[in-house]
N, C-alpha and C positions, 0 to 999 in steps of 0.2 A: 303645142303647149302640153298636151298629154304626155308626150315623151319627156319633155323638159322637167315637168313636175314629178313624174315617176322617177327620173334619174336623180333629182334632188332628194327625194324621199330615200332612195336606196343609198345615196352617199351619206345621208344623215343617220339612218337607222340600220343599214346593212342588210336590208331585205326589200322585196317588192311590196308595194301597198296592197291591201286587200281590195280596195276599191278606188277608182278615180272618178270624180264628178266634175261636170262643167255647169257653172251657174252664170247666166248672162247678166250684164247690165241692162238698162232699159232706157228708152226715150219715151216721151209722152207727147203725142201729136197735139193734143189739146185737152184742157181740163186740169188746170194748175191750182193747187191749194183748195180744191173742192173735196178731196178724199176724206179729210178729217171733219168735213161738214156734211157727211152722209150723201155726197154728191156723185156726179158722173165723171168718169175719166176715160181716156182713150189711149192707153199706152201700148207698147210693143217691146218684146225682148230684142236685143240687137246682137250682132256678131262680134261683140267685145265681151269677154267673160273672165271669170276667175275660176281656176282649176284647183281641185283639192285631191291630194293623195292621202288616204286615211287607212289606218289599221287599228284594231282593238288590241289591247294588251291587258296584263294582270297587274299593272303597276300602281293602280289607284291614283293616277295623276294624268292630266292632259298636257302633253308635250306639243306645243304649237310653234310652227316655224313659218315666218312671213318672208318668203324668198325675196320679194321685190324690195322689202325694207332692210333685209339682212339682219333681222331681229328674231329672237326666240323668247318664248315665255313658257314656264311650267307652273301649273296650278294644281293643287290637291283636289281630289274628287272624294265625295260629292262636292259640287260647287256650293259655296256658302254665301256668295254675294260678289259684286263687282270688285275688281282688283285695280292696281295702279297703272296698268298698261291699257291705253284707250282701245287700240285695235283688237286686243285679246278679249275685251269685254263683250264685243259682238258675238264672239264664238262661245264664251262662257255662258252668256245669256241663253244661247240655243241649248247648250247642255242642261242648263237649269230648267229649261222648258220641258225637256224630256223627263227630267227628274220629277217635275211637278205633275206629270201624267202618270207617275208611279213606275216609270221605267228606270231600272238600275243601270246606269251608264258605267261600264268598266273603264279602266285606263284606256287612253287612246293616244296615237301619234298622228299628227296632222301637219302636212306641208302644203302651202298654198301660194299661188301667184297667178298673175294674168295681165291682161291689157285693158282693163277698165280704168280710165284715168281717175285718180282720187280727187274728190272735191270739184268735179266738173259737172255735177248734176246728173250723172248717169247711174246713180244708185249703186255705187261700189259697196256701200254698207249692206244693202239688201242682198246683193249677190253673195257677200260674205256670209250672211246669216243663212240664206237659203241653200247654199252649197253644202255647208256642214249639216244642215237639217236633212237634206236628201241623203247624204252619206250615212248619217247615223240611222236614219229610217231603213236604209238598205242593209247595213251591217247588223242592226239589232232586230231586223225583220218585224218591225212594229206595224207596218202597213197603215201608217197615219194618213188619212185622206189629204189630198193636196191643199185644200182650203185650210184645213187645220194646221198644216205645216206653215202656211203663210201667216196665220194668226199667231202661231208659236214664235215665228221669226219676228213679227211685229212687236210682240210682247218683250222679246229680248232687247229690241231697240228702245222701247219705253223704259224698261227697268234697269238695264245694264249700260246703255249708252246715254240715257237721259234725254232722248229726243222723242217727243210725243207725235210720231209720224202717223199718217193714215196708212191704209193697207195697200195702196196702189203699188208701191215699189216691190214689195214682196210678192204680191199677186202677179205682177208682170214677169218677174224673174222665174216664177214657177209655171205660169200658164201661157207663156208666149207661144206663138205659132209662126213659123216661117211665112213670109209674104203676107202677113195679116197684122192689123191692129185689133185690139180687143176692147170693146166697151164694157166697163165694169161698173156696176151699180154698188157703191160703197155702203149703201144701207141694206139692200136685200141680198147682196152678193150674187145676184144674177149677172151673167155675162154673155156676150155675143161677139163673134168674130166678123171682121169686115176686111175684104181683100184690099191689099195695098201693094202694088207692083213697083218696087224700087228700081226696076229697069225703065219703066215708063215715066216715073217721076222720082227724082232723087231727093233724099234727105241728107243734108250736109250740116254737120255741127262745127261751129267755130268756138274753140275753147279760149275764153278770155285769159286764162291763166290765173285769174283771181280766185283764190281758195275761199270757200265758205265753210264755216264750222257751224252747222245748224244748232248744235246744243248751246252754243254761246252767242248765237245771233238772235234776230228778232223772230225766228220761226215760232217758238213757243208763245211769244207775245201775240203774234197774229192769231194763233188758235184761241188764246184767252180773249182777245177782242171780239172774235166771232161768237164765242160762248156768251160774252156779255151782251152782245146784240140780241141773241136768242132769248136771254133772260128778260130783256126789256120788252121784246115783242110778245112774249108769253103772257105778260100782264094783260094784254088786250086780246090776244089770240091764243087761247090755251092749246089749240091743235097744232101749234108750231113747236116742234120738238128739235128741229135743227134748221139751218138755213135752206136745206132742201125743200122745206115746206113753205118758205116765205116767198112773197112776190115783190116786185119793185114798187107796186102801188102801196103795199103795206109798209114798206120801208119809207116811202115818201110821206105817208100819213103820220108816221111817228118819228120824223126826221129830227125834230127838236129834242125829243127825249133821248134819241140815240146819240146825238152830238155829231160834229162833223167827221171825226176820225172813224168812229165805229160805223157810222152810216156808209162811209166810203168802202170800208172793208167788206161790209155785208152786201152792198150793191155790186161790188166786183164778183163775189161768189155767186150771187143769183144770176147775174148776166153770163158768167162763165158756164154754168150748167146749161143755159140755153144755147150757148155756142157749141158745146159738145153734141147736143141733140141735132143741131143744124149740120155739123160736120158729118155725122152719121148718115143723115139724109142725102147729103151730097155724094158720099162714098157709095151708097147704095145705087145712086143714079149714075155712077161712073164719072162724076164731075169732080175730079180731084182738084182742078184749078180753082174751083169755088171755095175750097178750104183756105186758100191763101189769105183773103181778106180777114177771115176769122182769126188767123194767127196774128196779124197786125193789131186787131182789136184786143186780143188777149194781152199782147205786150203793152199796149196803151193802158189797159186796166191794171196790170201788174206794176207799171211805172207810176201811174198817177193816183190810183185808188188804194192799191194794196201796198205800194211803196216798198217793193222788194228788189227793184232794179238798181243799177249803178252806172256810172259814166261809161265804163267799158262796154257793158251790154247795150246801152242805148246807142253808142257809137256804131256798134256792129249792126244793129237793126237799121239805123238810119243810113248807113253806108250801103247796105245790101238792097234797100228798097228800090232805088232807081235803076239797078243793074238789069240788063236784058235777061229775060227768062226766069227771073226770080219772082215767084208767085206769092210768097209770104215769109215772114220771119218773126221770131219772138224769143225772149229769154225762156229757158226751159229749166225746170227743177225748182228748188226752194227759193232761188234768187241769191242776191248779194254776191254774185260771181258765177262761175261755171260757164256753161255753154249757151249759145243761141242755136236755135233750130231753124234751118232754112229749107223751104220747099221750092224746088226748081225743076225746070226741064233739063234732060240729060245733056243737051248741047250747050247749056249755059255754065256747066261746072268749071271748065278750064278757065273761062274768062272771069268767073266769080272768084276763083282762087287767086288768079293773077292780079286782081284788083284789091281784094280784101287784105291779103298778107302785107303788102308794102304800105297800104294805108294805115293799118293798125300799128305797124312798127314805127311809122313816121309820127303818129300821133301820141303813142304811149311809150315808145322806146322798148317795146317787148315783142318778141316773135309771136305770131299767131299760129296755133295748131289748128289745122282744118282736118276734120274726120268725116270720111264718107262711110255711111253705115248701111247694111242690109238688115232686114228683119229676120229673126232667128227663132228657133224653138226654145222652149223654156228649159229649166234646169233638169239634169238627168245624169244617170250613171253612164259613163263612156267606156270604162274598163272595170272588170271584176275578176277576182282570182278564182271564183267558183267555177 
């Protein structure tokens, strides 16, 4: 992909790029919809990524080329706000983030493309943001700390894409480490790595093919429901600042005031934080198989309490559950489509694929993409002209 994107840049602009950056997608082993509730998550960067070829110019414009889409967009600099092209807004938001830090961003040429499936719950949007952020940081020599780059990229998603995402996706894309998952505390921003050998236990993604558009889905609504729950709990417990501070006992005590919907949303988040902590304990003990039941419990919570699943995702989890060597499965990402994550023994993979693909096609009339992933390092410069 490095050569492909560099060649596309040369074909478009007649010169080699000044820098090429790789920014990976991510999976999340467990800890879904906890990030914007100040909770715990356990993501990892994967060996699917978006590659960026970027050069600075004196043109006072950003020339953006999306190779996979076959589309281009040119915007004047400095950036004044979101534009009419959805994919370009993620990049313009990053440029605006540097401008907000007092950095004068000159003209730039950017060509990007990769193999992170869009809308599959693998955070192609975060890879898009983080890749350009790393490229600009390198080219402008700003030396922005990695966590601040993640926050800058998150702000781009909030203000330019209209999705009030938590920090997990951007953090994972920037802080990933090969053969590890990383527990990230979304309140304190503390993090710790846990070894995960994808040769000993495989992580297989089943892409339902159902596209989720988080900005127009119930994602923002779920966040608002959680915030409403916190506001109700605060009347009785002023020390509760987010669902990270709440307990199931407190939720039960105020169940009537919360109402059935908000109660279920909050109960899922509190339980999910506990599952992340349990998963880390199992990983430290070398008991990866014990993580499997936690994945099933997460899926049940996302399906029944958080209500972000769909028929396709439920079918994939239910079909995987009885198969030999499958230890756990759940929907992954924001929901409403995308992938399921399946944890299994290596010897189970071929039989799993042989069962899942025809079953899905027979039931839904659509082909099932199965993606086997390894855990990879986070975003970084892979080629520089210096």
